LUMKOL-420548 format. One line per 5 residues: number of its first residue (from 0); their letters; for each residue x, y, z of N, C-alpha, C, CB. Coordinates in steps of 0.05 Angstrom, whole numbers, plus 5000, padded with zeros to 4 digits. Atoms other than C-alpha are relative to their C-alpha. Glycine has a CB too. Layout:
N
NUM	A	X/Y/Z/X/Y/Z/X/Y/Z/X/Y/Z; ... $
END
This chain:
328
0	MSEQS	4999/5006/4972/5231/4906/4523/5001/4970/5004/4975/5012/5015; 4996/5028/4996/5251/4839/4550/4977/4986/5013/5025/4995/5017; 5020/5016/4987/5202/4785/4568/5013/4980/5019/4983/4985/4979; 4985/5018/4983/5255/4750/4609/4988/5000/5028/5030/5007/5001; 5010/5002/4973/5230/4724/4676/5022/5006/5020/4988/4973/5005 $
5	PAGGT	4980/4994/4981/5265/4743/4741/5018/4977/5006/4988/5010/5026; 4983/5023/4995/5291/4672/4747/5014/4990/4975/4983/4978/5012; 4987/5008/5025/5315/4669/4675/4982/4981/4984/5026/4987/5006; 5019/5018/5014/5253/4630/4652/4989/5013/4975/4978/4991/5018; 5012/4990/5025/5208/4643/4593/4972/5010/5004/5001/4978/4979 $
10	GTSGT	5027/4989/4995/5146/4673/4625/4986/4984/5021/4984/4999/4974; 5014/5012/4977/5092/4650/4672/4991/4972/4995/4976/5017/5006; 5010/5027/5004/5074/4585/4639/5017/4983/4981/4971/5000/4989; 4982/5015/5018/5134/4561/4599/5009/4974/5013/5024/5017/4993; 4991/5026/4990/5168/4494/4606/5019/5002/5023/5014/4985/4977 $
15	SGTAF	4982/4997/4977/5217/4522/4656/4986/5007/5025/5020/5021/4994; 5016/4994/4977/5160/4537/4704/4994/5029/5003/5015/4990/5025; 5009/4973/4996/5130/4600/4732/5021/5015/5017/4973/5000/5014; 4980/4984/4986/5182/4651/4752/4987/5020/5019/5019/5014/4980; 5010/4981/4981/5172/4696/4812/5023/5016/5012/4983/4987/5022 $
20	AKGHG	4982/4985/4983/5206/4749/4853/4987/5006/5026/5009/5027/4986; 5011/4993/4973/5198/4767/4926/5012/5027/5007/5008/4978/5022; 4991/4974/4994/5202/4839/4948/4984/5012/5024/4998/5019/4976; 5014/4987/4978/5182/4886/5004/5005/5030/5000/5009/4988/5027; 4997/4971/4995/5171/4959/5021/4995/5004/5029/4981/5017/4982 $
25	TENDF	5001/4998/4971/5185/4972/5095/4987/4975/5012/4984/5025/5009; 5007/5027/4990/5174/4897/5106/4971/4993/4994/5006/4998/5029; 5026/5008/5011/5105/4897/5074/5007/4984/4974/4981/5025/4993; 4987/5017/5020/5122/4838/5029/4980/4987/4980/5016/4978/5013; 5016/5008/5022/5097/4811/4963/5013/4978/4983/4993/5024/4982 $
30	VLVAD	4991/5018/5021/5103/4754/4914/4993/5014/4973/4986/4971/5002; 5004/4987/5025/5111/4783/4844/5004/4981/4976/5020/5024/4997; 4999/5017/5024/5098/4748/4777/4996/5018/4976/4979/4977/5002; 5004/4986/5026/5107/4777/4707/4982/4983/4982/5027/5006/4987; 5019/5013/5018/5048/4759/4663/4992/5020/4979/4975/4988/5016 $
35	PEGTW	5005/4978/5018/5053/4810/4606/4975/4998/4984/5023/5003/4982; 5023/5003/5017/4998/4781/4563/4975/4992/5015/5006/4980/4979; 5024/5005/4984/4950/4766/4620/4989/4972/4996/4979/5019/4993; 5009/5028/5004/4948/4690/4609/4995/4985/5025/5020/4986/4983; 5002/5015/4975/4948/4671/4682/4982/5016/5019/5028/4995/5013 $
40	DPSPD	5018/4987/4981/4890/4690/4728/4996/4982/5024/4972/5007/4986; 5001/5018/4977/4901/4656/4795/4975/5002/5016/5024/5004/5018; 5024/5000/4983/4842/4636/4837/5008/5010/5028/4987/4972/5001; 4994/4993/4972/4836/4661/4909/5015/4979/5015/4975/5007/5015; 4986/5022/4986/4858/4592/4933/5029/4999/4993/4986/4974/4993 $
45	VVARL	4972/5000/5008/4922/4595/4892/5015/5023/5012/5002/5000/4969; 4987/4977/4988/4937/4665/4915/5006/4996/5030/4983/5025/4997; 4996/5005/4971/4927/4645/4988/5022/4980/5004/4974/4990/5012; 4979/5020/4997/4972/4584/4978/5028/5013/4995/4995/4977/4980; 4974/4987/5006/5028/4626/4947/5008/5018/5023/4998/5017/4975 $
50	CDRRA	4994/4981/4979/5023/4677/5004/5002/4987/5028/4979/5022/5001; 4997/5014/4974/5022/4625/5059/5029/4999/5009/4989/4971/4998; 4973/4997/4991/5083/4636/5102/5013/4973/5009/5001/5019/5023; 4989/5026/4992/5092/4562/5120/5000/4981/4976/4985/4988/5023; 5003/5020/5022/5068/4523/5059/5005/5013/4973/4973/4988/5001 $
55	GIGGD	4996/4987/5026/5081/4575/5004/5025/5017/5001/4976/5017/4993; 4978/4981/5001/5128/4632/4987/4999/5019/5024/5001/5015/4974; 5004/4982/4978/5098/4678/5039/4999/5029/4991/5021/4997/5021; 5002/4972/5007/5074/4749/5031/4974/5012/5009/5003/5004/4970; 5025/4986/4994/5022/4801/5048/4982/5002/4976/5006/5028/5011 $
60	GLIRA	5016/4999/5023/4998/4797/4977/5015/4991/4975/4990/5028/4995; 4989/5008/5025/5009/4776/4905/4997/5024/4980/4986/4974/4988; 5000/4979/5021/5027/4827/4850/5005/4987/4973/5020/5023/5006; 4996/5010/5027/5017/4806/4778/5005/5024/4981/4975/4983/4990; 4994/4979/5019/5050/4851/4726/4989/4993/4973/5031/5005/4998 $
65	VRSAA	5014/5006/5024/5005/4853/4666/4999/5026/4983/4971/4990/5005; 5004/4977/5017/5002/4899/4606/4971/5009/5002/5007/4993/4970; 5027/4990/4995/4942/4944/4616/4980/4991/4978/5000/5030/5001; 5017/5007/5023/4914/4927/4547/4990/4971/5002/5014/5005/4974; 5007/5028/4999/4912/4853/4565/4981/4993/5023/5025/4984/5003 $
70	LPAGA	5016/5005/4976/4868/4861/4627/4975/5017/4998/5016/5005/5026; 5024/4984/5000/4795/4882/4628/5000/5024/5019/4976/4983/5006; 4999/4979/4981/4807/4923/4690/5019/5023/4992/5008/4990/5027; 4980/4980/5008/4864/4961/4656/4998/5010/4972/5027/4989/5004; 5001/4993/5028/4843/4967/4584/4995/5030/4995/4979/4984/4986 $
75	HLAAR	5006/4971/5004/4815/5038/4592/5023/5018/5008/4976/5007/5017; 4976/4984/4992/4883/5060/4621/5023/4995/4981/5008/4992/5028; 4977/5009/5016/4926/5028/4567/5013/5023/4984/4991/4979/4981; 4988/4978/5016/4936/5093/4527/5019/5016/5016/4978/5018/4990; 4983/4984/4983/4970/5125/4587/5018/4983/5018/4983/5018/5017 $
80	AEWFM	4984/5017/4982/4999/5066/4625/5003/4972/4987/4988/4997/5028; 4996/5026/5012/5031/5005/4591/4995/4978/5020/5029/4998/4989; 5001/5022/4980/5033/4965/4656/4979/5005/5021/5028/4997/5013; 5021/5000/4979/4979/4948/4706/5008/4983/5023/4973/4990/4988; 4995/5015/4975/4989/4926/4778/4975/4985/5009/5011/5018/5022 $
85	DYRNA	5023/5016/4991/4940/4869/4790/5007/4989/5028/4995/4976/4980; 4993/5006/4972/4942/4865/4866/4978/4983/5013/5005/5026/5015; 5018/5017/4984/4911/4810/4909/5010/4999/5028/4998/4971/4988; 4993/5004/4972/4910/4807/4985/5008/4971/5005/4976/5008/5018; 4990/5027/4993/4939/4747/5020/4979/4979/5001/5015/5001/5026 $
90	DGSVA	5022/5019/5000/4871/4715/5026/4988/4995/4972/4978/5009/5018; 5009/5004/5027/4862/4719/4951/4980/5021/4990/4988/4974/4997; 5019/4979/5008/4813/4778/4951/5015/5022/4984/4986/5012/5024; 4989/4978/5017/4824/4833/4899/5000/5026/5016/4983/5002/4974; 4998/4974/4987/4847/4900/4925/5004/5022/4980/5023/5001/5021 $
95	EMCGN	4998/4978/5019/4844/4969/4892/5028/5010/4997/4981/5022/5009; 4975/4986/5001/4912/4994/4911/5017/4992/5024/4996/5031/5000; 4981/5005/4978/4974/4983/4955/5023/5019/4997/5009/4970/5001; 4979/4979/5002/5022/5041/4969/5028/4989/5001/4996/5020/5021; 4974/5013/5000/5081/4997/4987/5003/4982/4976/5004/4984/5026 $
100	GVRVF	4999/5018/5023/5063/4947/4933/5006/5014/4974/4974/4986/4998; 4996/4986/5026/5063/4999/4877/5029/5008/4997/4982/5024/4998; 4971/4994/5002/5135/5019/4895/5016/4974/4993/5010/5012/5027; 4986/5025/5006/5158/4946/4895/4994/4991/4972/4991/4978/5021; 5008/5006/5028/5119/4936/4830/5018/5016/4981/4971/5008/4995 $
105	AEFLL	4983/4984/5018/5159/4994/4799/5029/4989/5000/5000/5029/5010; 4973/5011/4999/5225/4965/4823/5002/4974/4985/5009/4995/5030; 5001/5025/5015/5205/4897/4794/4999/5005/4970/4975/4984/5009; 5001/4994/5029/5187/4927/4726/5027/5010/4990/4979/5021/4995; 4974/4990/5007/5254/4963/4725/5020/4978/4998/5009/5022/5019 $
110	AEGHL	4981/5022/4999/5293/4901/4744/4995/4980/4977/4998/4986/5027; 5007/5019/5021/5256/4860/4692/5006/5011/4972/4971/4993/5002; 4995/4988/5026/5274/4909/4636/4975/5009/4986/5015/4981/4983; 5026/4992/5012/5201/4928/4625/4997/5031/4999/4978/4988/5015; 5002/4971/5000/5216/5003/4634/5025/5010/4986/4998/5011/5029 $
115	PAEAG	4976/4987/5011/5263/5049/4596/5019/5008/5023/4993/5025/4983; 4981/4995/4979/5327/5063/4634/4995/5026/5014/5028/5000/4988; 5004/4973/4987/5308/5136/4646/4978/4999/5021/4994/5020/4979; 5021/5002/4979/5248/5113/4687/5012/4995/5027/4981/4977/4993; 4986/5004/4975/5298/5094/4741/5019/5023/5007/5015/4975/5001 $
120	DGRWF	4982/4978/4996/5333/5161/4737/4986/5026/5007/5016/5005/4974; 5014/4976/4989/5285/5208/4773/4978/5011/4982/5020/5021/5004; 5021/4990/5017/5235/5215/4716/4974/4985/5007/5007/4996/4971; 5026/5012/4994/5161/5202/4727/4991/4981/4978/4979/5022/5004; 5014/5017/5019/5126/5144/4693/4974/4991/5013/5017/4976/4991 $
125	TVGTR	5027/5005/4990/5055/5119/4700/4993/4971/4998/4979/5017/4984; 5011/5027/5001/5024/5052/4718/4971/5001/5006/5015/4981/5020; 5029/5002/4994/4952/5029/4722/4995/4983/5025/4986/4988/4976; 5009/5015/4977/4917/5004/4784/4970/5001/5000/5012/5011/5027; 5029/4999/4998/4845/4990/4803/4991/5026/5013/4990/4976/5016 $
130	AGLKR	5007/4974/4989/4847/5057/4839/5008/5022/4980/5015/5005/5027; 4993/4981/5020/4867/5091/4773/5030/5002/4994/4990/5027/5008; 4972/4997/5008/4933/5117/4745/5016/5010/5024/5002/5020/4977; 4981/4992/4979/4993/5125/4792/5027/5006/4987/5002/4978/5022; 4973/4993/5010/5057/5162/4775/5021/4993/5020/5001/5031/4993 $
135	LRREP	4978/5007/4982/5124/5140/4803/5026/5011/4990/5002/4969/5003; 4973/4993/5008/5196/5162/4803/5019/4989/5021/5003/5031/4997; 4980/5011/4982/5259/5133/4832/5019/5022/5009/5017/4978/4985; 4984/4979/4989/5297/5179/4879/5030/4993/4998/4992/5006/5029; 4971/5006/5002/5374/5186/4878/5009/4980/5021/5015/5026/5003 $
140	DGRWT	4991/5019/4979/5379/5145/4943/4988/4972/4996/4992/5011/5027; 5012/5026/5006/5340/5087/4911/4972/4996/5010/5017/4979/5012; 5028/5001/4993/5274/5100/4945/4982/5008/4977/4994/5018/5025; 5019/4992/5020/5212/5108/4903/4979/5019/5012/4985/4975/4988; 5022/4983/4993/5161/5164/4906/4976/4994/4982/5008/5030/4998 $
145	ADMGP	5025/5006/5014/5090/5148/4886/4981/5023/5004/4987/4973/5009; 5021/4980/4999/5040/5202/4868/4974/4984/5004/4999/5018/4974; 5023/5017/4994/4981/5169/4903/4974/5011/4990/4999/4996/5030; 5025/4989/5011/4931/5216/4871/4981/5011/5021/4986/4979/4984; 5020/4987/4982/4867/5241/4903/4994/4984/5025/4975/5005/4985 $
150	WRLTG	5010/5011/4975/4845/5229/4974/4978/5018/5010/5024/4997/5022; 5020/4984/4987/4787/5252/5016/4992/4988/5026/4975/5003/4981; 5014/5010/4976/4757/5247/5085/4973/4990/4991/4998/5022/5022; 5024/5013/5010/4700/5199/5072/4975/5015/5010/4998/4971/5009; 5023/4985/4988/4654/5239/5119/5000/5029/4994/5000/4995/5029 $
155	GQRAL	5000/4972/5009/4673/5306/5089/5003/5020/5023/4976/5006/4985; 4998/4979/4980/4666/5371/5128/4988/4993/5027/4988/5026/4989; 5013/5008/4975/4620/5340/5179/5019/4984/5017/4974/4984/4994; 4981/5017/4985/4672/5288/5198/5023/5017/5011/5011/4978/4983; 4979/4982/4991/4725/5343/5202/4991/5015/5024/5009/5019/4978 $
160	ADGSD	5010/4984/4978/4682/5385/5248/4997/4983/5025/4973/5013/4993; 5005/5018/4978/4664/5325/5292/5026/4987/5010/4980/4979/4993; 4975/5014/4993/4735/5296/5291/4998/4970/4996/5007/5006/5028; 5003/5029/5004/4707/5228/5274/4974/4995/4984/4999/4984/5027; 5025/5009/5013/4655/5190/5233/4996/4971/5004/5001/5007/4970 $
165	ARVAV	5003/5029/4994/4663/5120/5261/5010/4995/5028/5016/4982/4979; 4990/5009/4974/4677/5082/5325/5012/4973/4997/4976/5000/5021; 4985/5024/5004/4726/5026/5332/5007/4987/5027/5026/5006/4984; 4992/5015/4977/4737/4972/5384/5024/4983/4992/4976/4982/5011; 4976/5015/5006/4807/4942/5386/5006/4982/5023/5024/5020/4995 $
170	AGLDG	4993/5019/4979/4825/4879/5424/5025/5009/5014/5003/4971/4988; 4976/4993/4985/4876/4890/5479/4999/5027/5011/5023/4997/4983; 5001/4973/4991/4854/4961/5494/4976/5004/5019/4997/5020/4977; 5019/4998/4978/4808/4948/5554/4971/5003/4991/5007/5023/5017; 5028/4999/5009/4745/4943/5512/4989/5028/4994/4983/4987/5020 $
175	VVRPA	5010/4973/5004/4741/5018/5502/4996/5005/4970/5021/5021/5010; 5007/4994/5028/4706/5039/5437/5010/5029/4995/4970/4997/4995; 4987/4974/5005/4745/5097/5406/4990/5013/4974/5031/4996/4999; 5007/4987/5025/4727/5150/5355/5021/4997/4979/4994/5030/5006; 4981/5004/5022/4759/5144/5287/4991/5017/4976/5001/4970/4992 $
180	LSVDL	5005/4984/5024/4764/5182/5221/5005/4983/4976/5019/5026/5000; 4998/5016/5025/4752/5149/5153/5013/5016/4978/4972/4990/4992; 4986/4987/5022/4798/5166/5095/4999/4982/4976/5030/5006/5008; 5002/5014/5025/4788/5145/5023/5025/5007/4983/4974/5007/4985; 4977/4996/5018/4852/5135/4982/4998/4982/4975/5026/4994/5016 $
185	GNPHT	5004/5020/5021/4821/5093/4928/4994/4973/5013/5023/4998/4981; 5008/5022/4983/4816/5040/4982/4993/5011/5027/5023/4978/5002; 5011/4988/4976/4783/5049/5050/5018/4997/5024/4973/4988/5007; 4984/5000/4976/4818/5067/5115/4984/5012/5023/5026/5015/4996; 5012/4989/4976/4795/5080/5186/5022/5004/5021/4978/4981/5012 $
190	VVALA	4977/4992/4984/4845/5117/5231/4991/5006/5029/5015/5024/4987; 5006/4997/4972/4844/5114/5307/5024/5013/5013/4992/4973/5014; 4978/4988/4986/4887/5161/5349/5001/4989/5029/4996/5031/5001; 4995/5009/4973/4917/5134/5413/5017/5020/5015/5015/4972/5000; 4987/4979/4984/4945/5175/5470/5030/4995/5004/4987/5001/5027 $
195	EAAEL	4972/5005/4994/5012/5140/5481/5009/4974/4987/5004/5000/5030; 4988/5023/5013/5059/5089/5453/4994/4974/5014/5030/5003/4998; 5006/5025/4985/5043/5039/5508/4973/4988/4990/4998/5006/5030; 5026/5010/5011/4971/5034/5481/5005/4987/4973/4980/5023/4998; 4994/5011/5027/4998/5022/5411/5013/4973/5003/5019/5019/4985 $
200	DHADL	4986/5026/4995/5043/4966/5438/4981/4979/5009/5022/5004/5019; 5018/5020/4987/4986/4933/5476/4977/4991/4981/4988/5011/5025; 5022/5007/5018/4936/4932/5418/5004/4973/4988/4997/5021/4978; 5000/5027/5013/4919/4863/5391/4988/5002/4972/4984/4979/5018; 5009/4997/5027/4915/4868/5316/5000/4973/4985/5017/5020/4985 $
205	VHAPQ	5004/5026/5012/4915/4793/5304/4970/4997/4993/5008/4977/5020; 5029/5001/5005/4839/4800/5309/4992/5027/4987/4985/4996/5027; 5009/4976/5014/4805/4849/5263/4985/5019/5019/4982/4993/4976; 5015/4980/4985/4782/4913/5298/4971/5001/4991/5013/5028/4999; 5029/4998/5007/4706/4922/5300/4994/5029/4994/4982/4989/5023 $
210	VDPAP	5006/4973/5009/4685/4984/5261/4970/5005/4998/5015/5006/4973; 5029/4993/5001/4617/5018/5269/4998/5029/4990/4987/4996/5027; 5013/5020/5017/4587/5032/5220/5019/4984/4983/4980/5014/4982; 4983/5017/5015/4617/4974/5183/5000/5007/4971/4992/4970/5004; 4999/4994/5029/4641/4994/5113/4992/4976/4984/5029/5010/4992 $
215	PHGTN	5011/5023/5015/4607/4952/5060/5021/4982/4988/4983/5011/4977; 4979/5016/5012/4673/4928/5030/5023/4996/5019/5010/5012/4974; 4979/5003/4980/4713/4925/5095/5017/5025/5000/5017/4976/4994; 4982/4977/4997/4768/4973/5115/5026/4992/5012/4987/5022/5017; 4975/5002/4986/4840/4978/5135/4999/5018/5025/5025/5008/4982 $
220	VELVV	5002/4984/4975/4847/5002/5207/5028/5007/5009/4985/4984/5022; 4974/4990/4991/4906/5045/5228/4998/5011/5028/5011/5022/4981; 4997/4989/4973/4925/5059/5301/5024/5018/4999/5002/4978/5022; 4978/4980/5002/4968/5122/5307/5004/5014/5027/4994/5021/4978; 4992/4984/4978/5006/5158/5361/5016/5024/4989/5016/4984/5021 $
225	PLLAV	4985/4977/5008/5027/5229/5345/5026/5003/5017/4984/5026/5001; 4975/4996/4986/5100/5243/5362/5008/5029/4997/5023/4982/4988; 4991/4973/5001/5142/5306/5358/4998/5012/4972/5028/5003/5011; 4998/4986/5025/5133/5357/5302/5027/5015/5000/4976/5020/4996; 4974/4989/5003/5197/5388/5275/4999/5027/4986/5019/4981/4986 $
230	DVTGD	4997/4974/5013/5212/5461/5259/5027/5001/4985/4998/5024/5021; 4976/5001/5016/5262/5457/5202/5011/5028/4994/4995/4985/4974; 4992/4974/5010/5263/5530/5180/5006/5020/5022/4979/5010/4982; 4994/4981/4978/5268/5562/5249/4980/5022/5003/5027/5012/4996; 5020/4979/4998/5204/5602/5242/4979/4994/5021/4986/5005/4973 $
235	HVADI	5018/5008/4978/5171/5567/5302/4974/4988/4990/4994/5024/5018; 5023/5014/5011/5122/5532/5256/5009/4972/4992/4988/5015/4976; 4992/5028/5006/5123/5456/5250/4999/4996/4970/4981/4981/5015; 4998/5006/5029/5147/5436/5181/4996/4970/4994/5027/5009/4989; 5001/5029/5004/5149/5360/5190/4985/4988/5024/5028/4987/4997 $
240	GDVRM	5014/5014/4979/5099/5319/5229/5012/4972/5003/4970/4998/4994; 4988/5026/4993/5116/5252/5261/4980/4983/5014/5026/5004/5017; 5018/5018/4987/5071/5194/5277/5010/4971/4999/4972/5001/4987; 4993/5028/5000/5079/5121/5295/4974/4985/4995/5013/4991/5028; 5024/5013/5009/5030/5071/5266/5002/4969/5001/4993/5009/4972 $
245	RVHER	5003/5028/5006/5007/4999/5267/4974/4997/4984/4999/4983/5027; 5023/5003/5018/4956/4971/5218/4990/4972/4999/5007/5010/4972; 5012/5025/5007/4907/4915/5208/4988/5003/4972/4978/4991/5021; 5010/4998/5028/4896/4905/5133/4978/4980/4995/5023/4996/4980; 5022/5018/5007/4831/4876/5108/5011/4978/4981/4976/5015/4987 $
250	GVGET	4992/5022/5017/4842/4808/5078/5028/4989/5006/4998/5008/4971; 4973/5008/4994/4911/4802/5109/5005/4995/5030/5020/5021/4989; 4994/5000/4972/4914/4817/5183/5020/5022/5006/5011/4973/5009; 4980/4979/4995/4968/4858/5217/5024/4996/4981/5009/4999/5030; 4976/5000/5017/5025/4876/5170/5020/5019/5011/4992/5008/4971 $
255	RSCGT	4978/4984/4990/5092/4908/5182/4999/5029/4990/5026/4987/4992; 5003/4973/5012/5072/4968/5140/4976/5000/4982/5026/5008/4986; 5021/4997/5020/5017/4995/5095/5004/5028/4988/4971/4996/5012; 4994/4975/5012/5032/5050/5045/4976/5019/5000/5010/4996/4973; 5023/4983/4999/4962/5076/5035/4991/5006/5029/4976/4988/4984 $
260	GACAA	5006/4996/4972/4952/5066/5110/5017/5022/5012/5004/4974/5015; 4982/4979/4990/5012/5111/5125/4989/5027/4990/5029/4996/4990; 5012/4975/5010/4981/5164/5080/4975/5007/5016/4992/4998/4970; 5024/4995/4985/4914/5157/5116/5006/5009/5028/4983/4974/5001; 4992/4992/4973/4948/5161/5184/5009/5029/5001/5022/4981/5011 $
265	ALATR	4990/4973/5001/4984/5225/5165/4977/5020/4995/5022/5003/4979; 5022/4982/5008/4922/5256/5133/4980/5004/5023/4986/4990/4975; 5019/4998/4978/4877/5240/5192/5012/5017/5023/4992/4972/5010; 4987/4985/4979/4928/5267/5242/5002/5029/4993/5028/4989/5006; 4999/4972/5009/4936/5330/5200/4972/5013/5003/5009/5000/4970 $
270	AWAGA	5027/4990/4997/4860/5338/5200/4994/5006/5029/4979/4981/4989; 5005/4995/4971/4857/5331/5276/5016/5024/5010/5008/4976/5016; 4984/4978/4992/4914/5381/5283/4990/5027/4991/5029/4997/4990; 5013/4975/5009/4876/5433/5242/5018/5017/4982/4992/5016/5024; 4986/4982/5018/4898/5492/5200/5028/5006/5010/4984/5026/4998 $
275	GSPDV	4972/4995/4993/4973/5505/5199/5016/4976/5006/5000/5018/5023; 4985/5024/4994/4992/5433/5210/5018/4993/4976/4981/4976/5006; 4980/5005/5021/5051/5405/5169/4988/4986/4976/5023/4984/5011; 5008/5014/5024/5044/5380/5098/5019/4977/4994/5000/5019/4977; 4981/5022/5002/5103/5332/5106/5000/4984/5026/5029/5010/4993 $
280	WRVEV	5003/5017/4976/5098/5273/5154/5019/4976/4997/4971/4991/5004; 4985/5025/4998/5146/5218/5175/4981/4980/5015/5027/5004/5016; 5017/5020/4987/5107/5155/5191/5018/4976/5006/4977/4992/4980; 4985/5023/4990/5142/5102/5233/4981/4976/5001/5013/5006/5028; 5015/5025/4999/5117/5031/5222/5019/4979/5010/4989/4993/4971 $
285	PGGEV	4981/5021/4989/5144/4966/5251/5022/4992/4980/4984/4975/5006; 4981/5007/5020/5180/4954/5185/5018/5022/4990/4987/4989/4976; 4983/4979/5009/5214/5021/5178/4987/5027/5001/5010/4995/4972; 5011/4973/5001/5195/5092/5157/4994/5008/4972/5020/5020/5013; 5007/4988/5026/5160/5125/5099/4994/5030/5005/4975/4986/4987 $
290	VVTVG	5006/4971/4999/5148/5199/5083/4976/5005/4984/5025/5016/4990; 5025/4993/5013/5080/5226/5065/5001/5031/4996/4975/4992/5018; 5000/4972/5007/5076/5293/5029/4973/5007/4988/5023/5007/4979; 5026/4991/5008/5009/5328/5022/5003/5019/4976/4984/5013/5023; 4998/4985/5025/4999/5357/4952/4992/5029/5003/4984/4988/4979 $
295	EGSTL	5006/4971/5000/4997/5432/4940/4971/5004/4993/5018/5015/4980; 5028/4994/5004/4927/5460/4944/4981/4982/5015/4993/4998/4971; 5017/5018/4984/4901/5405/4989/4988/5015/5023/5016/4976/5010; 5013/4990/4976/4852/5423/5044/5003/4979/5022/4970/5007/4994; 5001/5020/4979/4840/5386/5109/4981/4978/4994/4993/5013/5026 $
300	VEGTV	5021/5019/5006/4784/5348/5075/5006/4984/4975/4974/5014/4996; 4994/5014/5025/4811/5329/5006/5025/5012/4987/4976/5001/4981; 4977/4991/5015/4870/5336/4959/5015/4978/4987/5019/5016/5019; 4983/5020/5011/4928/5297/4933/5023/4994/5019/5012/5008/4972; 4979/5007/4981/4986/5261/4967/5021/4983/4987/4987/4984/5024 $
305	WLTGP	4978/5016/5009/5054/5231/4953/5010/4982/5023/5023/5018/4989; 4989/5018/4981/5087/5172/4987/5028/4992/4991/4983/4974/5004; 4972/5007/5007/5163/5160/4989/5010/4979/5020/5018/5026/5001; 4990/5021/4982/5196/5098/5016/5017/4980/4984/4978/4986/5015; 4983/5020/5013/5242/5039/5000/4984/4979/4985/5018/4987/5019 $
310	AVLVA	5011/5024/5014/5227/4981/4952/5024/4982/4994/4985/5008/4974; 4977/5018/5002/5273/4920/4955/4991/4973/4989/5013/4997/5028; 5004/5028/5009/5274/4856/4915/5021/4982/5013/5003/4998/4968; 4982/5016/4983/5303/4801/4958/5005/4972/4990/4989/4999/5028; 4996/5027/5010/5296/4736/4919/4985/4996/4974/4989/4980/5021 $
315	TGTLA	5013/5009/5024/5278/4704/4853/5000/4969/5000/5013/5011/4975; 5001/5029/5002/5259/4633/4836/4978/4990/4981/4996/4988/5028; 5020/5013/5017/5211/4585/4802/4980/4986/5018/5012/4981/4980; 5021/5012/4983/5144/4565/4833/4997/4971/4995/4974/5015/4996; 5006/5028/5003/5133/4492/4846/4972/4996/4989/5004/4985/5027 $
320	PQLLT	5026/5004/5013/5075/4465/4804/4977/4996/5020/5001/4976/4981; 5022/5005/4981/5036/4442/4866/4989/5026/5012/5010/4982/5021; 5010/4974/4990/5031/4515/4888/4979/5012/4982/5022/5019/5004; 5018/4987/5020/4993/4532/4824/4977/4982/4992/5017/5006/4975; 5022/5019/5006/4946/4472/4822/4974/5009/5012/5007/4972/5008 $
325	EPA	5026/4993/4990/4874/4491/4828/4988/4976/5016/4981/5009/4977; 5012/5022/4985/4836/4451/4881/4979/4985/4984/4987/5010/5026; 5020/5016/5015/4793/4394/4855/4972/5008/5007/5005/4970/5005 $
END
């Protein structure tokens, strides 16, 4: 497998400089750096500088591609996943998982020659993340499907029965505190249902929504508006659900999309809809559309879930040394 950098350099610290790529999944965008041997561990300040949209490359996060065996967080996964997605939020904080990011990570590995050719031909392969192993496959249309693994309603059956386990105040929505449902996808989510698209448009997600009780490690907050369900088979039962979503990501702010957030939005809406609700959901986000498929055998409280959506690499280059300089 080639160690060639996306810019034609010789790795993350060679004389030609640090090579990077820029990519996005439904406009949730990332700076990507190949560091196979794990020799570069950027500080939060460096990550924040790289992700700065005016003074850096710009992105919702940094993805470092490291061999699992070379990273303490991934060593226990190395037997099943050669590559580990080391993901940092735009503020430099470490995150467990990113649903859009893992698809862009897969596209990056494929473009870099770090995967066998058949990995891009509809066959599953596995990568490591801080939320565990994730399987991916490239669809014939170029989109990627990620097996996001297990999920659960954080509050369990009690939250399902009550319809909520948290309350959220969102700026721009007349100060009304709204009930919300917490969903665990390896990272935390809090989903708020809104009655109409106008409310979704008026919400101010520049400021972090206030969640009560406050999760100890923060949370991503999704605002969702259910749209039309679709009867594909003609049996008068909805086969595909449809929701529109905006999201405030912890450590980032509002983003154009969030993959795990789209899963959480679909799963919470499915829980509210109750038994017989669809297992396939289209989720509209400001940056496009993803498809969420609930795994066979899932209940309304827990199960598995897949996420399908685009992953696009848009640029490559070499990072200027001043972006990588640690503050004095």
